[in-house]
N, C-alpha and C positions, 0 to 999 in steps of 0.2 A: 686876800694875800696868800700866795702859794707857799707851802713849806718847802724849802730847799733841802733836797735829800742827797745831792751829789755835786761834786766839783770836778770838772774835767780840765786838765792842764795841757797846753801845748808844751813841747819840750824846748826847742831852740828859742832862746830869748826870754823864756819864762822860768824854767828850772835852772838852766845853764845858758851861757852865751857862747854858742858854737859858731856864731857868725864869723868870728875872726879866723877860725880854722877852715870854714868854707871859702872865705875870701883868699886865704893863702894858697889853697889848692886850686881854685879857679885862676888866680893870678899866675901860678906856675904853669898852668895849661895854656893860658893866653900868651905868656912869654915864649913858651915852646913853639906856639903857632906863629910867632913873629909880631905880636902887638902887645900893648900895655893894657892893664885892667885896673882901674882905680877903685878906691873905697866908695866913691860916689856911684860908679857903675854897679858895684855890688849891691846897692840899695834896691836895684831893679829886680834882684833875684830873691828878695825876702819873701818867704812863704810860698815860693814857686817850686814845682817839682824839678827833679834833676835834669830830665830831658828838655823841659821847657827852659830851664836855666842855661843849658848848653846852647839852645837855639838863640837865646838873647846874646850870649857871649859871642857866638859865631857871627851874628849880625853886626855886633859892635866892631869886630875885626874884619868884617866884610870877607869872611872865609866861607867857601862853598865846598862841602864834602858830601859823599854819599851816605846812605843810612848805616851801612856796615861800619864805616869809619866813625860816624857819630856815636855808635854804641861802644866802640873801642875807646874813644876819647872820654866818654862819660865814665866808663869803668876805670880808666887811668886816673881821672880826677878823684873818683871815689876811693881808690886804693891809697892815694896820698892823704886824703881826708881821714880815712880810717886809721892810718898810721899816726896821725896827729892826735885824734880823739882817744886812742888807746892809752895815751900817756896822761890823760886827765885824772884828777883826783877830787876828793871831797872839798878841797879849798875853792873849787870852781863853781860850787852851788851858789846861786845868786842870794844876796842878803835876805834874811827872814823867811825864805822859802820853806826850809825844813820845819822851822818852828810853827809856821802857819799851817802846814799840812798836818802836823801833830795836833794842833788845836782843833782842826776840822774833825780828825779821827776821834778825839776825846769828846766831841760834840755829836758823835754818831753820824757824821756826814761821810758818805763814801767818797773815795778819791780815785781818779783814773788819769791816765795819760792818753791824749788824742793827738798823735803826731803823724805827719806824712813821711817822716824820715824812716828809711829802712835800717838805719844805724842806731835806732832807739835803744835796743838792749845793750849794745856795746857801750853807749854813753852811760846808761843807768847802772850797769855793772861797774864801770870805771869810777863813778862817783858814789857807789855803794847805796843806791836808792831803789834798786830793782824790787826789793821786797816790801817797800812802803805802800805801793799802790795796789788797790783791789783789782784793778783791770788795766791792761796795757794794750791799746790799739795803735799799731804803727803801720808804716808803709808796706809791710809784708802782708797785712790783713785787709788792705783796701784796694779798690780798683780805680777809684776816682779821687784826684787830689783836691784840696781846698781851692776855690770856694765851694765845691760840692760838699754837702753836709754829711756825707757817708761816714767819715771817721767818727764824728760826734754821735750820730744816730746808733752806730754799732756800739759805741761806748755806753750809751744809756741803756741799750738792750742788754748788754753783758752785765751791767750793774743792777738791772731789774728795776729801773726807774723810768718815769715818763720824761720826755724832753723838757716840758715846762717846769720840771723839778730840778733841773740842772743849771749850773753856772759854768760857763767856759771862760778860762783865762787865756788870753791871746795877746801877742805883740804885733801881729801882722794884719793888714787890712783884709786879706783873703780869708784869714782865720775868723775874723769878726763876722764877715759875710756868711761864712759857713755855719757859724753858731746861730745866727739869726734865721738862716734858711731852715735850720734844724728845729726851730721853735724854742730855742734856749735863751737864757739871759747871757749877756756877754760883758765881761770886764776887760777893758783894754789896758795894756801896760805899755806906756809910751806917750806919744803925742796925740793930743785931742784933735788936732787938725787932720791927722792921718786916720785915726781910729774913731772917726765921728759917728759911725753907726753903732758903736758900743753903748750899752745902757749906762755904764760908768767907765771913767778912765782914771787911772792912777799913773803918776809919772814914772815910778819904778817899783821894784819889789819891796823897798823899804816901807812902802805904804800898805803892805798886806797886813790887815787885822781882821779878826773875826767879825767885826761890825760891818765890813763892806759887803757881806753876803746877805744883808737884810734888804729885801725888796718889797 
């Protein structure tokens, strides 16, 4: 039995639920381009990078634009999104998350953020959690998005632990795949059907207890 020394958390959907803000910003962009974008459509963007998300959105609307325009559209969406998340506060931290992280720290388990989002620090500062984590690896520090394991491997390296001493908490299939490729344990938060590659799955953050890190 390996002793767990660190827990690495995805941000969106694990610490806070920013999906609604992403959705509102993508919907606004789609509407501006002349088509609708539903919440069901938004599911396809979960755990996917910004530019890949834009490609999916443009395909849905059957919109063809050049590379320069794509970059401008992605920037426009991100500006709307940043405006929304800058108004977030501590009330948007998901249930039991803060208590669980404090429990881990009291048990001498290191904690990190491993997120593909380039807006990670904006969100963590808004919800006053930037100082809680030992290490923060975000979209500004990686070159490959999940399911590539880079974000989690960099996290383990910065924490000074081996991959098999880490547990990753993720709500997206691509994140679970990344964790497993990194050689880490993965705990999924959400649906067992979608997160089937995870070592354990809990329905939501209300189920976060220190006992679940025992493997």
